[in-house]
C-alpha positions, 0 to 999 in steps of 0.5 A: 676170196672166193670170186664165185660163192655158192648159191646153194649150200646143202650142209649135212642134212638128215631127214626122218619120216614117222612111220608105225613101225618107228623113224626111217631116214630117207636122207642121212648127212647129205651135203652138196653146193651149187654155184651160180650158172652150174649144173648139178646132176643128183644120180641113184636108182630109185630109192636112194632119196634124190626126190626128197632131197629136191622137195626138201630144198623146197620146203615141199615135204609134208610136215606132218610125216616128215621132219628135217632133224639136223643140218642146213639148207642155205640159199644165197646166205639164207637158211631156208630151213629156219624161214617162216611159211610166207617167206618161204612161198616168196622164194618157192617159184620166184627164185627157185622153181621146180619141174616135176616128173609127171606134168599130169599130175603137177598141172591142174586139169580145170584151168588152162596152161595160160591161166596156171602160168599167170596164176604162178606170176601173180602169186609173187606179186602185182608186177612180174619180175622179168618184164616189169609188166603188171599182171593185169595188164594184156601185155602180160598175156603176150609175154606169157605166150612168147614164153611158151614159144620160148619153150618150143610149144607150137602155136603158143597163141592157141596153147595158151587157151588149151588144157592139159589133158588136150597137151601131149606128155612132151608138151606138158613137160614144156608147159611145166618148163614154162611155169617154172621159168615164169618168174625168172628163178635163180635155180631150176630143180628138175626131178627126172623130167624126161623119165615118161617120154619117148627118146625123141622127145627126151632129146628136145627136152634136154636140148630146151634145158641146156638152151634156157640154162646158157641164156638166162645163167640160172643154177640147174639140179637135175635128178636123174637115174639116166647116165646118159642124160647126165652125160649131156646135161651135168658139169658136177655130179653127186652120186647118191645111194641109200640116203647118202652121197658116196661119189661127187666129181666133175662129169668128165672125171666121173666118166673117165674114172669112177671110183666108188663100186656103186658108180662103177657098177652104174656106169657097167650097166649101160652101154656107153658105160663099157670099156671097149671090146666089152660085149655084155652088160653087167648089173649090180646084183640085189636092190637099194636097201628098204628104209627100215632095214639099212644095214649098218656099216656101208650101206652098199656092203651086201652088193659090193664085190670089193667088200671087206671085213670093215664095210660090215661095222664101219660106214666110210665117210665122204672124203676128198681125194682131190680138190674135185673128187670125194668119195664114200668108200673104205677101198679109198680111206687109210684102213684099206691101204695101210697093211700093204700096197700104195695108197690109191691115187686120183686117176683111173682105179 
């Protein structure tokens, strides 16, 4: 029996966008899971489908253009895809919260920070789930001020009355985090929470996320393209390319031995990913293909230095190399090794 069941299980989801030229698919058969208290980082370049995946979990994709046409999103055993909007609203914010990339556009400019956090609490009932206080009592304001202090906002009693434009980017991001944590969620989804911040503030926000996770035991899904962030936060890493998972592994194993050529390219394009003695950074040639021009076979084939003939006609499945490692690459499937040589094993490729 599994004593630590999955809190979130995304199973083979496929998302369609309606365009004038016809449907395109930003997410194509994606699966992953998250256990209670675990931190998962979803990594990839812009255009790989990371943010669309996060928004699909919360049911925030515009229904006029986006449609989940296949798969399940199970939260604590409940399929969120099948929930009516009124039940989804109760989960969104209370049990699954999200910190967006740009807090200036996510915060309402005409309400103070304190008012916006209070509104988030009121939206989920008259009694606050963490404190037991009713939303009409003065004690709730004191608790919100305490929460602002918890996320590292100086002078929280004064900042309660501040408007978003009166705060720096780092403080706005902290305010967004306070709002996301206000109802004591089980899962926090953070979409590039440090992208627009300078290096010092980035480090502070990451340290804050780490501390809050340790104190509250919440599950964390962090979306990023920054491998430095991954190294600091993740327990498990999911690498996405062109809407699909191409590699999944515990963070230590991934950094020690990346298997997929795309993961290796990401590692080699940053200083801390270089082997000892290497002086020059490498880059991955080309760009992520546009949604209406994803090639048949492996989507990474045109950028891959190890591309084979089969890569042009067959899309490799995400296969298990060990109980903890998965990779979608023909280099690690039967067709690549049957004709000569030993089959690749888990370890340094």
